[in-house]
C-alpha positions in Angstrom: -12.2 -14.5 -5.0 -9.7 -16.1 -3.0 -11.1 -18.5 -0.6 -9.0 -20.6 1.8 -8.7 -24.1 1.0 -6.3 -25.9 3.3 -4.6 -29.2 1.8 -3.7 -31.5 4.3 -0.6 -31.0 6.1 0.1 -27.3 4.3 -1.3 -24.0 4.6 -1.5 -23.3 0.7 -4.0 -21.0 -0.2 -6.0 -21.8 -3.5 -8.2 -19.3 -5.6 -11.7 -20.2 -6.5 -10.8 -19.7 -10.2 -7.9 -22.1 -9.7 -10.0 -24.6 -7.8 -13.1 -24.7 -10.4 -10.4 -24.8 -13.1 -8.9 -27.8 -11.6 -11.7 -30.1 -10.9 -13.7 -28.7 -14.1 -10.7 -29.4 -16.4 -10.2 -32.9 -14.5 -13.4 -33.7 -15.4 -13.2 -32.8 -19.1 -9.9 -35.1 -18.9 -11.7 -37.8 -17.5 -14.6 -37.5 -19.6 -12.6 -37.4 -23.0 -10.2 -40.1 -21.7 -13.2 -42.4 -21.2 -14.6 -41.4 -24.3 -11.3 -42.7 -25.9 -11.3 -45.7 -24.1 -14.8 -46.5 -25.1 -13.8 -45.7 -28.8 -10.3 -47.5 -28.6 -12.4 -50.7 -27.1 -15.0 -50.8 -29.8 -12.8 -50.4 -32.4 -10.8 -53.0 -31.1 -13.8 -55.2 -31.0 -14.5 -54.2 -34.6 -11.4 -54.9 -35.8 -11.2 -58.4 -34.2 -14.3 -59.2 -35.6 -13.6 -58.1 -39.0 -10.5 -60.2 -38.8 -12.2 -63.1 -37.3 -15.0 -63.0 -40.4 -12.4 -62.9 -43.0 -10.4 -66.0 -41.6 -13.5 -67.8 -41.8 -14.4 -66.6 -45.3 -11.0 -67.6 -46.4 -11.2 -71.0 -44.9 -14.5 -71.4 -46.6 -12.9 -70.6 -50.1 -10.1 -72.7 -49.6 -12.2 -75.8 -48.8 -14.5 -75.2 -51.5 -11.2 -74.9 -53.8 -10.1 -78.1 -53.0 -13.4 -79.5 -53.1 -14.2 -79.0 -56.4 -11.0 -78.3 -58.2 -8.6 -80.9 -57.4 -8.1 -84.7 -56.3 -7.3 -84.2 -52.8 -5.0 -87.2 -52.5 -2.4 -85.2 -55.1 -0.7 -83.5 -52.6 1.1 -81.2 -55.5 -1.9 -79.6 -56.5 -3.1 -79.2 -53.0 0.2 -77.7 -52.1 0.0 -75.3 -55.3 -3.7 -73.8 -54.4 -2.5 -73.5 -50.4 0.4 -71.5 -51.7 -1.5 -69.3 -54.1 -4.0 -68.4 -51.5 -1.6 -68.0 -49.0 0.7 -65.7 -50.9 -2.8 -63.7 -52.1 -3.8 -62.7 -48.5 -2.5 -61.8 -44.7 -2.6 -65.3 -43.3 -0.6 -67.1 -40.3 -1.2 -70.7 -41.3 -3.1 -72.5 -44.2 -3.1 -76.3 -44.1 -4.8 -79.2 -45.5 -5.5 -81.8 -42.8 -6.7 -85.4 -44.0 -9.1 -87.7 -42.3 -6.3 -89.2 -40.3 -5.3 -85.9 -39.1 -2.4 -85.5 -40.9 -0.9 -81.9 -42.6 -1.2 -83.0 -46.4 0.1 -79.5 -47.2 0.4 -76.2 -45.8 2.2 -72.6 -45.3 2.8 -70.8 -42.1 4.6 -67.7 -41.2 5.9 -66.2 -37.5 4.0 -63.1 -36.2 6.9 -60.2 -36.6 7.4 -56.9 -38.7 3.8 -55.6 -37.5 4.9 -51.8 -38.0 3.8 -50.8 -34.6 5.6 -50.9 -31.5 6.0 -54.3 -29.4 4.5 -52.6 -26.1 1.4 -51.5 -28.2 1.0 -55.1 -29.7 1.4 -56.6 -26.0 -0.9 -54.2 -24.7 -3.7 -54.7 -27.3 -3.5 -58.6 -28.0 -5.6 -59.0 -30.4 -7.2 -62.7 -30.6 -5.5 -64.6 -33.5 -9.0 -66.1 -35.7 -9.0 -69.7 -36.7 -11.3 -70.7 -39.5 -11.8 -74.3 -40.7 -13.8 -75.8 -43.8 -14.2 -79.3 -44.8 -13.0 -80.7 -47.9 -15.8 -83.0 -49.6 -15.7 -85.3 -52.9 -18.9 -86.0 -53.6 -20.3 -87.9 -50.6 -16.8 -88.7 -49.0 -15.4 -86.4 -46.6 -11.4 -86.1 -47.6 -10.0 -83.9 -44.5 -10.6 -79.9 -43.3 -8.6 -76.6 -44.1 -7.4 -74.7 -41.1 -6.8 -71.1 -41.5 -5.5 -68.7 -39.1 -5.8 -65.0 -40.2 -2.3 -62.7 -40.0 -3.5 -59.7 -37.4 -0.9 -57.3 -38.9 -3.2 -54.9 -40.5 -5.6 -54.9 -37.7 -2.7 -53.8 -35.6 -1.7 -51.4 -37.9 -5.4 -49.9 -38.2 -5.7 -50.0 -34.7 -2.3 -48.1 -33.6 -3.3 -45.3 -35.9 -6.8 -44.7 -34.7 -5.6 -44.6 -31.3 -2.9 -42.3 -32.4 -5.4 -40.1 -33.6 -7.9 -40.4 -30.7 -5.1 -39.3 -28.3 -4.0 -36.3 -30.9 -7.9 -35.5 -31.0 -8.5 -35.8 -27.4 -5.6 -33.6 -26.4 -6.4 -30.8 -28.6 -10.1 -31.0 -27.6 -8.6 -31.0 -23.9 -6.6 -27.9 -24.5 -9.2 -26.3 -26.7 -11.6 -27.1 -23.7 -9.4 -26.2 -20.7 -8.4 -22.8 -22.4 -12.1 -21.9 -23.3 -12.8 -23.1 -19.5 -10.2 -20.8 -18.2 -11.5 -17.9 -20.1 -15.1 -18.1 -19.5 -14.1 -18.7 -15.5 -12.3 -15.6 -15.5 -15.4 -14.0 -17.4 -17.9 -15.2 -14.9 -15.7 -14.8 -11.9 -14.9 -11.1 -12.9 -17.3 -9.8 -10.9 -16.2 -11.8 -7.7 -12.9 -11.0 -8.1 -14.2 -7.0 -8.2 -16.3 -8.0 -5.1 -12.8 -9.5 -3.7 -10.9 -6.1 -4.4 -13.7 -4.0 -2.9 -13.8 -6.4 0.5 -9.9 -5.9 0.6 -10.5 -2.1 0.1 -12.9 -2.1 3.0 -10.1 -4.2 5.3 -8.0 -1.4 4.4 -10.6 1.0 5.4 -10.7 2.5 2.1 -14.7 3.1 1.3 -13.9 4.7 -2.0 -14.5 1.4 -4.1 -17.7 0.7 -6.0 -18.3 -2.8 -8.1 -20.5 -2.6 -10.9 -24.0 -4.5 -10.8 -23.5 -6.8 -14.1 -23.5 -10.5 -13.6 -25.5 -13.3 -12.3 -28.9 -12.7 -10.3 -27.1 -14.0 -6.7 -23.7 -11.8 -7.1 -25.5 -9.0 -8.0 -27.3 -8.8 -4.6 -24.1 -9.8 -3.0 -22.7 -6.6 -5.1 -25.6 -4.3 -4.3 -25.4 -5.2 -0.5 -21.5 -4.6 -0.4 -22.0 -1.4 -2.3 -24.9 -0.6 0.0 -22.3 -1.4 3.4 -19.4 0.7 1.6 -21.4 3.5 1.6 -23.1 3.3 4.9 -19.2 2.8 6.2 -18.2 6.2 4.2 -21.4 8.2 5.6 -20.1 6.9 8.9 -16.7 7.9 8.6 -17.2 11.3 7.3 -19.8 11.9 9.9 -17.2 11.0 12.4 -14.5 12.8 10.5 -17.1 16.3 10.4 -17.5 15.9 14.3 -13.6 15.3 14.7 -12.8 18.5 12.7 -15.9 20.6 14.3 -14.3 19.8 17.6 -10.8 20.6 16.7 -12.6 24.2 15.7 -14.6 24.4 19.1 -11.4 23.6 21.3 -8.1 25.2 18.8 -9.7 27.7 16.5 -10.8 31.5 16.7 -14.5 31.1 15.2 -14.1 34.3 13.1 -10.6 34.1 11.7 -10.2 30.4 11.7 -6.6 31.3 13.5 -5.8 29.7 16.5 -7.6 30.4 19.7 -6.2 32.1 22.9 -6.0 28.8 24.3 -5.0 26.5 22.1 -2.1 29.5 21.4 -0.9 29.3 25.0 -0.5 26.0 24.9 1.2 25.6 22.2 3.7 28.1 23.5 4.3 26.5 26.5 5.5 23.5 25.0 7.9 25.6 22.9 8.9 27.9 26.2 8.7 26.0 29.1 8.4 22.1 28.3 12.0 20.6 28.7 11.5 18.1 25.6 10.3 20.8 23.2 12.0 24.0 24.3 13.7 26.0 21.8 14.7 29.5 20.9 12.4 31.4 19.1 10.4 34.8 19.5 6.9 36.1 20.1 5.1 38.7 17.8 2.3 40.3 19.5 0.5 42.7 17.1 -2.8 45.1 17.9 -4.7 47.6 15.4 -5.0 50.4 17.1 -8.7 52.3 16.5 -10.5 49.3 15.4 -13.0 49.7 18.3 -14.0 53.2 16.5 -13.8 51.2 13.1 -16.3 48.6 14.4 -18.8 50.9 16.0 -18.3 53.2 12.5 -18.5 50.6 9.7 -20.4 48.2 11.7 -19.6 44.8 12.8 -19.6 42.7 9.2 -17.1 45.1 7.8 -15.1 44.8 11.0 -15.3 40.9 10.4 -14.5 41.5 6.8 -11.2 43.0 8.6 -10.4 40.4 10.7 -10.5 37.8 8.4 -8.4 39.9 5.8 -5.8 40.2 8.6 -5.9 36.2 9.4 -5.3 35.7 5.9 -1.9 37.8 5.8 -1.0 35.9 9.2 -1.5 32.7 7.5 0.4 33.8 4.8 3.1 34.9 7.2 3.2 31.5 8.9 3.5 29.8 5.9 6.8 31.7 4.8 8.2 30.7 8.3 8.6 27.2 9.1 7.2 26.1 12.3 5.3 29.4 13.1 2.1 29.6 14.6 -0.5 32.2 15.1 -3.4 33.2 17.2 -6.3 35.7 17.8 -6.1 36.9 21.5 -9.0 39.3 21.3 -10.7 41.7 19.2 -8.0 42.8 16.8 -4.8 41.4 18.7 -3.0 38.5 17.2 0.0 36.8 18.4 2.5 35.3 16.2 5.7 32.7 17.5 8.5 32.3 15.0 10.9 29.6 16.0 14.5 29.8 15.6 16.5 32.8 14.6 17.0 35.9 16.8 14.7 38.4 18.0 16.5 41.3 15.8 15.4 39.1 12.7 11.8 38.8 14.5 11.5 42.3 14.6 12.7 42.9 11.0 10.1 40.2 9.9 7.1 42.0 12.3 8.2 45.1 10.6 7.2 43.8 7.2 4.1 42.0 8.9 3.1 45.2 10.4 3.4 47.1 6.9 1.4 44.4 5.3 -1.3 44.2 7.9 -1.1 48.4 7.7 -2.1 48.2 4.1 -5.1 45.8 4.7 -6.2 48.4 7.4 -6.2 51.0 4.7 -8.4 49.7 2.1 -10.7 49.8 4.8 -10.4 52.8 7.2 -10.5 56.5 5.8 -11.9 59.6 7.2 -15.8 60.4 6.8 -18.5 61.1 8.9 -20.6 58.8 11.1 -24.2 59.2 11.7 -23.6 61.7 14.6 -21.3 63.8 12.3 -17.9 62.7 13.6 -15.2 61.4 12.0 -13.5 57.9 12.3 -10.0 57.5 13.5 -7.5 55.7 11.1 -6.1 52.3 12.1 -2.7 52.0 12.9 -0.8 48.6 13.6 1.4 48.0 16.2 3.7 45.4 17.2 6.2 44.1 20.3 8.5 41.4 19.5 10.2 39.6 22.8 12.8 36.8 22.4 13.0 33.5 24.3 15.3 33.2 27.1 16.2 30.3 29.4 13.9 30.6 32.4 11.6 32.7 30.9 8.0 31.6 31.5 5.2 31.7 29.1 3.7 35.0 31.0 7.2 36.6 31.3 7.4 36.4 27.8 3.9 37.8 26.8 4.6 40.7 29.6 8.0 41.5 27.5 6.0 41.5 24.1 3.1 43.3 25.5 5.8 46.1 27.0 7.5 46.3 23.6 4.3 46.7 21.9 3.2 49.7 24.6 6.3 51.2 23.5 5.6 51.2 19.5 2.0 52.7 20.5 3.7 55.6 22.4 5.0 56.3 19.0 2.0 57.2 17.1 2.5 55.4 13.8 2.8 51.8 12.7 5.9 50.3 14.4 7.4 47.4 15.9 9.7 47.3 19.1 11.7 44.7 20.3 11.7 43.6 23.7 15.0 43.6 26.0 14.2 39.8 26.9 17.6 38.9 27.8 17.6 36.2 25.0 20.7 34.8 23.0 21.1 37.3 20.0 24.4 36.4 18.9 23.4 34.4 15.6 21.5 36.5 13.3 19.5 34.8 10.2 22.3 35.1 7.7 24.9 33.7 10.3 22.5 30.6 10.9 22.5 30.1 7.0 26.2 30.0 6.8 26.7 27.7 9.9 24.0 25.3 8.5 25.4 25.4 5.1 28.8 24.6 6.4 27.7 21.6 8.7 25.9 20.1 6.2 28.6 20.3 3.5 31.0 18.7 6.1 28.2 15.9 7.3 28.7 17.2 10.6 25.8 14.8 11.7 24.9 12.9 14.7 22.1 10.5 15.0 20.2 10.1 18.3 17.3 7.7 19.4 14.3 8.1 21.4 12.1 4.7 22.0 8.9 4.7 20.8 7.4 2.7 23.9 3.9 1.2 23.5 0.7 1.2 25.8 1.8 -1.9 27.8 5.1 -0.2 28.8 7.5 -2.9 28.0 7.1 -3.1 24.2 9.0 -0.7 22.1 7.4 0.1 18.7 10.6 1.4 17.6 13.3 4.4 17.9 12.8 7.7 16.7 15.9 9.0 15.0 17.0 12.7 15.8 19.9 14.4 14.4 22.2 17.0 15.6 24.6 19.3 13.6 27.7 20.1 14.9 27.5 24.2 14.9 30.6 26.3 16.4 31.5 23.1 18.2 28.5 22.3 20.0 26.2 19.6 19.0 22.9 21.2 18.5 19.7 19.6 18.8 17.2 19.4 15.8 14.6 21.6 17.5 16.9 24.5 17.2 17.9 24.5 13.7 15.1 22.8 11.7 12.9 25.8 11.5 15.5 27.6 10.2 16.7 24.9 7.9 13.0 25.0 6.4 13.4 28.7 6.2 16.5 28.6 4.0 15.6 25.6 1.8 18.4 23.4 3.3 15.5 20.6 4.7 15.8 18.2 2.0 19.7 18.0 2.0 19.2 17.4 5.7 16.6 14.7 5.3 18.6 12.7 2.5 21.6 12.8 5.0 19.3 11.7 8.0 17.7 9.1 5.7 21.1 7.5 4.4 22.6 7.4 7.8 19.6 5.9 9.0 19.7 3.1 6.6 22.9 2.6 7.2 22.2 1.9 10.8 19.6 -0.8 9.5 21.9 -2.6 7.3 24.3 -2.7 10.2 21.5 -4.0 13.1 19.1 -6.4 11.6 17.1 -6.5 14.9 16.6 -2.6 15.3 13.4 -0.6 13.9 13.8 3.0 13.2 11.9 6.0 12.3 12.6 9.2 10.9 10.5 12.6 10.3 10.7 14.3 7.1 10.5 18.3 6.8 7.4 20.0 5.6 9.4 21.3 2.4 11.2 18.2 1.4 8.7 16.4 -0.4 8.7 18.9 -3.2 11.8 20.1 -3.2 13.5 19.4 -7.0 15.1 15.8 -6.6 14.2 14.8 -3.4 11.6 12.1 -4.1 14.0 10.6 -6.8 16.9 10.5 -4.6 15.2 9.5 -1.1 13.3 6.4 -3.6 16.6 5.5 -5.1 18.2 5.0 -1.2 15.0 3.1 -0.4 15.2 0.5 -3.4 19.0 0.2 -2.3 18.1 -0.7 1.0 15.9 -3.8 -0.1 14.0 -5.4 2.7 15.4 -3.1 5.5 12.6 -0.7 4.4 10.4 -2.9 6.0 12.2 -1.9 9.6 11.6 2.0 8.7 8.8 4.2 9.7 8.7 7.4 7.6 6.7 10.6 8.8 5.2 13.3 7.4 3.9 16.8 9.2 0.5 17.1 8.8 0.6 20.7 8.0 2.4 19.6 4.5 -0.6 17.8 3.5 -2.4 20.9 3.3 -0.1 22.6 0.9 1.6 19.8 -0.6 -1.1 16.9 -0.7 -0.7 15.7 -4.2 3.3 15.5 -3.8 3.1 14.0 -0.5 0.2 11.0 -2.0 2.9 10.3 -4.7 5.6 10.1 -2.3 3.7 7.9 0.2 2.2 5.4 -2.6 6.0 5.2 -3.8 7.5 4.7 -0.7 4.7 1.8 0.1 5.9 -0.3 -2.4 9.2 -0.1 -1.1 7.9 -1.7 2.4 8.4 1.5 4.7 5.5 2.2 6.9 4.4 5.7 7.1 2.9 8.0 9.4 1.6 11.8 9.7 3.6 13.4 12.1 2.5 16.5 14.5 -1.1 15.6 14.0 -3.7 18.2 15.3 -1.7 21.4 14.1 -2.2 21.2 10.3 -5.5 22.8 10.5 -6.7 20.3 7.7 -9.7 18.4 7.7 -9.1 14.6 9.1 -10.8 12.9 6.0 -7.3 12.4 4.4 -7.2 9.4 6.1 -9.7 7.8 3.3 -7.0 8.8 0.9 -3.6 8.4 2.2 -2.0 5.0 2.8 -0.4 5.3 6.3 -0.2 3.2 9.2 -0.4 5.7 12.3 -0.7 9.1 13.3 1.4 10.9 15.8 -0.3 13.6 18.1 1.6 17.1 18.4 3.2 17.4 21.9 0.8 21.0 22.5 -1.9 18.9 22.7 -0.4 16.3 25.4 1.3 18.8 27.0 -0.9 19.1 30.7 -3.9 16.9 28.6 -4.7 15.4 32.3 -5.8 18.9 32.9 -7.5 19.6 29.4 -11.0 18.0 29.2 -11.7 19.1 26.0 -8.4 18.3 24.4 -8.8 14.7 26.2 -12.4 14.3 24.6 -11.1 15.4 21.2 -8.4 12.9 21.2 -10.8 10.1 22.2 -13.3 10.8 19.5 -10.0 11.1 16.8 -8.7 7.7 18.2 -11.6 6.0 17.8 -12.0 6.9 14.5 -8.1 6.1 13.5 -8.3 2.8 15.3 -11.6 2.3 12.9 -9.6 2.9 9.7 -6.8 0.3 11.3 -4.5 3.3 11.7 -2.4 3.4 14.9 -2.3 6.3 17.4 1.4 7.8 18.8 1.8 10.7 20.6 4.9 12.5 21.5 6.1 14.9 24.2 5.0 13.2 27.0 6.9 14.3 30.2 4.5 13.1 33.1 2.8 10.0 34.7 -0.3 11.9 34.5 -0.2 12.6 30.9 0.8 9.0 30.2 -1.9 7.3 32.2 -4.5 9.9 30.6 -3.2 9.0 27.3 -3.2 5.1 27.7 -6.9 5.7 29.1 -7.8 7.5 25.6 -6.5 4.6 23.9 -2.7 5.7 22.2 -0.8 2.8 21.0 2.5 3.9 21.9 4.3 7.4 22.3 7.9 9.4 23.4 8.8 11.8 25.9 11.1 12.4 28.4 9.2 10.6 30.8 9.3 7.3 28.7 12.5 7.6 27.8 15.4 10.5 26.7 17.0 10.4 23.5 20.5 8.7 23.3 23.4 9.1 20.7 24.0 6.2 18.3 27.8 5.7 19.0 30.7 8.2 19.3 29.9 11.6 17.2 31.6 11.2 14.0 34.0 14.3 14.6 34.9 16.3 17.6 32.8 18.5 19.2 31.9 20.1 22.4 28.9 20.0 24.7 26.2 17.5 23.3 23.1 18.7 24.7 22.6 22.2 23.0 
């Protein structure tokens, strides 16, 4: 477990394991050194005493020999005996001194050639023992013998004992420290698990649990940590469930799960009349004729089952058309908005949808007698399509689509009619496919940036990157062609191009922080993840200045792929966010499993939020939970001061929008073009 241990004058952080290893290891080494020094001193004393005893014994032996064997006045005999004794042992000096203190005979040698290093001799410095013995002739004292022992063997014995003591101490120390390292690793493993659990809680990840398998004290701490984690997890789950419930109440039809009438109208307003979010598209109104009769004939349960089946088909249609959304108006009346393309294409898709819905109705309806003996009228699906045109309000768009729906109903059979709304119809779906492929192949891409302004109104968190493509000499905004690129499978190619250009800008501008948003289909496109990660690894430290967004709706269908990509992108240093939050229709609990740094609220929730009490309460609750998980909350599409004030009071950290700053071009267009505001 990492404890902050401050070394004076530094800010280093040392682990508890290292700290214990240092102090315990130092104690072990101190004990070994002390033991070695004590052993050395005792052996030195023993050697010195042994040498002194041998010297005394030698002096006594020489004295006795001279006393018993010879005449002390015979210098030759004395010298012969001393030479014999000197040559047979290790002595520095043997000499016979008469009663007049004159040396009668003797031998001596220098202290050299000891066979041990000189520094060791100087450090140890054994005493030079000296022994004396009297030489007697009867009762007459003739003199004395003086013997000085040679410490050479003692130095050698002491040297080798010292070497072996050092070697043994080093080996014991290494083994002891290694064993201590392993033992501390074993003992502190539960503490390391607790540290990881604490770090996970710090990241607002409440999934980690620690096993209770250590000492009594650690087991008590572990149980407390696990209990706290469980409580926090339950708290978050309850809050997430509440948020999901609020979202359903505010934005979903209770029976079908499609968008409610108010939620659909609010989101449509962003697509049609919002200055920032406005883009071409078509509204499809659908109505099941004869549904009221079927409801009366078959009963409410059967009618509800039919509506649920119809809603499922509408969701499948929305999934096939990127950026589309559907809602239930009332009864068996539905609305679908399809962005991009021409109204004529929307009419074709509308007819396909009508046929699919009619097939479902056919499974439920049929001729038969009711309880009064009557028959049930067969259900017929009709649709009306109206295209978005400049200056057209939401109400006018609905009126145009409703008029086309009434004309379809007049024909009596399942049909889809197109209203003459004055929308631009000069490009069909296949025309758009060719134009987009041409622009991408020629890399006619121009980056624009919009500031993401923090709640203090002065700090720019980063700049959001948008792309424009040169199509027929006009620089077309991404809002226009992005749904079409998704539909035609070109989004991954576009995203890789934007990512590459953005990383190049980060290299050129080391003080800039940028953000990009990926398409819903990019994460699952073949080869996209590998190429994107290769670009990220090449960018190196620049990735720390890049925010990457994933649409929330993509998490619903491609959660595993996106989670894998998120994990790998986090390793490169990139910061990640969930984009278009609120329109994905998925549980808020994905925050428990996804390592992200921010959420960006969809502009459909922001539009008119100062007048939408339900949405404001929903966002306030969501922001509280997100902040509790350490996740920032951003907003998009802020167009009025009232919206911005409301968002700041709700706790939003930063936002984009025309009110806060309009998008601006990055340099000059790469190739010549016409209108850049298209």
